[in-house]
C-alpha positions in Angstrom: 13.8 9.3 -57.3 17.2 9.8 -56.0 16.1 13.1 -54.8 13.3 11.7 -52.8 15.3 9.2 -50.7 17.5 12.1 -50.3 14.8 13.7 -48.6 13.2 10.8 -46.9 15.6 8.9 -46.2 16.0 4.9 -47.1 13.7 2.7 -45.0 15.6 0.7 -42.4 15.4 -3.2 -43.0 15.2 -5.5 -39.5 15.8 -8.9 -39.2 13.2 -11.1 -37.9 15.6 -11.8 -35.0 16.4 -8.3 -34.1 12.4 -7.8 -35.1 11.9 -10.3 -32.1 14.3 -9.6 -29.8 12.9 -5.6 -29.6 9.6 -6.4 -29.2 10.7 -9.1 -26.4 12.8 -6.6 -25.0 9.6 -4.1 -24.6 7.4 -6.8 -23.2 9.7 -7.7 -20.2 10.6 -4.2 -19.0 7.0 -3.1 -19.6 5.9 -6.2 -17.3 8.6 -4.5 -14.7 6.9 -1.2 -14.9 2.9 -2.7 -14.8 4.8 -5.3 -11.2 5.4 -2.0 -10.0 3.0 -0.5 -10.6 0.7 -2.7 -9.1 2.3 -3.3 -6.0 2.8 1.0 -5.1 -1.1 1.2 -6.6 -3.2 2.9 -3.7 -6.4 4.0 -4.4 -10.0 2.5 -4.6 -10.4 3.2 -8.3 -8.0 -0.3 -9.5 -8.3 -1.2 -13.1 -6.9 -4.5 -14.5 -7.7 -2.6 -18.2 -4.7 -0.1 -17.8 -1.8 -2.5 -16.3 -2.7 -4.7 -19.7 -2.5 -1.3 -21.5 1.2 -0.4 -19.5 2.8 -3.9 -21.6 0.7 -3.2 -24.6 1.5 0.1 -25.0 5.1 -0.7 -24.8 4.9 -3.4 -27.7 3.1 -0.4 -29.8 5.1 2.0 -29.5 8.4 -0.8 -30.0 6.2 -2.0 -33.4 5.9 1.9 -34.5 9.3 2.7 -33.9 10.6 -0.3 -36.0 8.3 0.8 -38.7 9.6 4.4 -38.8 12.5 3.4 -38.9 14.8 6.4 -40.2 11.7 7.5 -43.3 10.9 10.6 -42.6 7.6 9.4 -45.1 6.6 6.9 -43.1 6.9 9.2 -39.6 4.6 11.7 -41.2 1.7 9.2 -42.3 1.8 7.9 -38.6 1.5 11.1 -37.3 -1.0 12.3 -39.4 -3.1 8.4 -38.4 -2.9 9.2 -34.7 -3.8 13.1 -34.9 -7.3 10.9 -36.4 -7.7 8.8 -33.5 -9.4 10.7 -30.7 -8.6 8.8 -26.4 -11.5 10.2 -24.8 -10.6 7.7 -22.0 -10.3 10.1 -18.6 -6.9 9.4 -16.6 -7.3 10.7 -12.9 -4.2 9.9 -11.4 -1.2 12.0 -12.9 0.5 9.2 -11.6 -1.1 6.7 -14.1 0.1 9.1 -17.1 3.6 9.1 -15.6 3.3 4.9 -15.7 2.0 5.1 -19.0 5.0 7.5 -20.7 7.3 5.7 -19.3 6.1 1.9 -20.7 5.8 4.5 -24.1 9.5 5.0 -23.1 10.8 1.9 -22.8 9.0 1.0 -26.1 10.4 3.3 -28.2 13.5 3.0 -26.3 13.4 -0.7 -27.9 12.3 -0.2 -31.0 15.1 1.5 -31.5 17.2 -1.0 -30.6 18.9 1.1 -27.7 18.4 -1.7 -25.4 21.0 -0.7 -22.1 18.8 2.6 -22.1 15.9 0.7 -22.1 17.2 -1.6 -19.4 19.0 1.0 -17.3 15.6 3.4 -18.2 13.4 0.7 -16.3 15.4 -0.2 -13.0 15.7 3.7 -12.5 12.6 4.4 -12.9 11.3 0.9 -10.7 13.5 1.9 -8.3 12.6 5.6 -7.7 8.9 4.5 -7.8 9.2 1.5 -4.7 11.7 4.4 -3.0 8.9 6.7 -3.2 6.4 4.4 -2.0 7.8 2.6 0.3 9.4 6.3 1.8 7.4 8.8 4.3 8.1 11.4 1.5 5.4 13.8 0.6 3.2 12.4 3.5 1.4 14.5 6.2 -0.5 12.3 7.7 1.6 9.7 9.2 0.6 8.3 12.6 -2.2 10.7 13.0 -5.2 10.0 16.0 -7.8 10.8 17.9 -7.3 10.7 21.6 -9.7 10.8 23.9 -10.4 9.9 28.1 -12.4 11.4 30.7 -11.1 13.1 33.9 -13.2 14.9 37.0 -13.4 18.5 37.0 -10.1 19.7 38.9 -8.4 16.8 37.9 -4.2 16.9 39.2 -3.7 14.6 36.5 -3.4 16.9 33.5 0.2 17.6 34.1 0.7 14.2 33.7 -1.5 13.9 30.6 0.3 16.8 29.4 3.6 14.8 30.3 2.9 11.2 28.7 1.9 13.4 24.9 5.3 15.3 25.3 6.9 11.9 25.5 5.3 10.0 22.9 4.2 12.6 20.5 5.7 15.5 18.4 2.4 17.2 18.8 -0.9 17.6 20.0 -4.0 19.8 20.4 -6.9 20.2 22.5 -9.6 20.1 20.1 -12.4 19.4 22.1 -13.7 19.3 25.7 -17.2 18.4 26.8 -19.3 17.3 29.9 -20.1 14.1 30.7 -22.2 12.1 33.5 -24.7 15.4 34.3 -21.4 17.6 34.8 -19.3 15.4 37.1 -16.5 14.9 34.1 -14.7 16.1 31.3 -14.5 14.3 28.0 -10.7 15.6 26.7 -10.4 14.9 22.5 -6.9 15.3 21.8 -5.3 15.5 17.8 -2.2 14.1 17.9 0.6 12.8 15.7 2.8 10.1 17.4 6.8 10.0 17.2 6.7 6.0 16.1 3.5 4.0 15.0 4.9 1.3 17.6 4.1 3.7 20.8 0.4 3.5 20.0 -0.1 0.7 23.2 2.8 2.8 25.3 0.7 5.8 24.8 -2.4 4.0 26.4 -0.4 1.9 29.3 0.2 5.0 30.5 -2.7 7.0 30.9 -4.3 4.0 31.8 -2.2 4.0 35.6 -3.9 7.1 36.3 -5.9 7.1 38.9 -9.0 8.9 38.1 -8.7 8.6 34.3 -11.8 6.8 32.6 -12.1 5.8 28.6 -9.1 6.2 27.2 -9.4 5.2 24.3 -6.9 6.4 20.5 -8.3 6.3 17.4 -5.8 6.2 14.8 -6.6 8.1 11.3 -2.8 6.9 9.3 -4.2 7.3 5.6 -3.1 3.7 3.8 -5.8 4.9 1.0 -6.3 8.0 -0.4 -9.2 8.9 -2.6 
């Protein structure tokens, strides 16, 4: 028996207060992660059940770590039990997997009573997630739009149009031209990227000041939802 104790180690006995403290910390910190996930979610397939999973996963992880303690036999038994269970729920977004891992990590830290790591880790993870959500980092289609207008053939306003686009846009590319009004006018379509979203109205106002331009419209294509 003594040899078995040396191999597997004595089981760690926790008080009720310590267990409740670990569970409460895992609940509070995982709620913070779930709140940040909910506020920064952008795709259409939102799942309320997954948000609940983030909270419950941290609690389950804390319970497992407290149950294992420093007992190797318990750890092997729980590992074997989890190997039998097959999780077939598909997770399409890699970001969801990271949030789930974060919730599990917080639960493990709380179950191991490493509360400083749990708190600091939660704060840093949530701050990083919020920064990436609010910042333009990794965005490729910020403030893009399709500009359309009509000019007569040989109009002298072409240079003024080019100067106006250079003033308000980072880039502008002519993507289409077609005759309208039985060849008496030409419709131009430009793919543009505004320097700033507030330039939307200013660009339209400047173009509409040209004497022979008509039907000026700008369709913004800023991606607020990713599919």
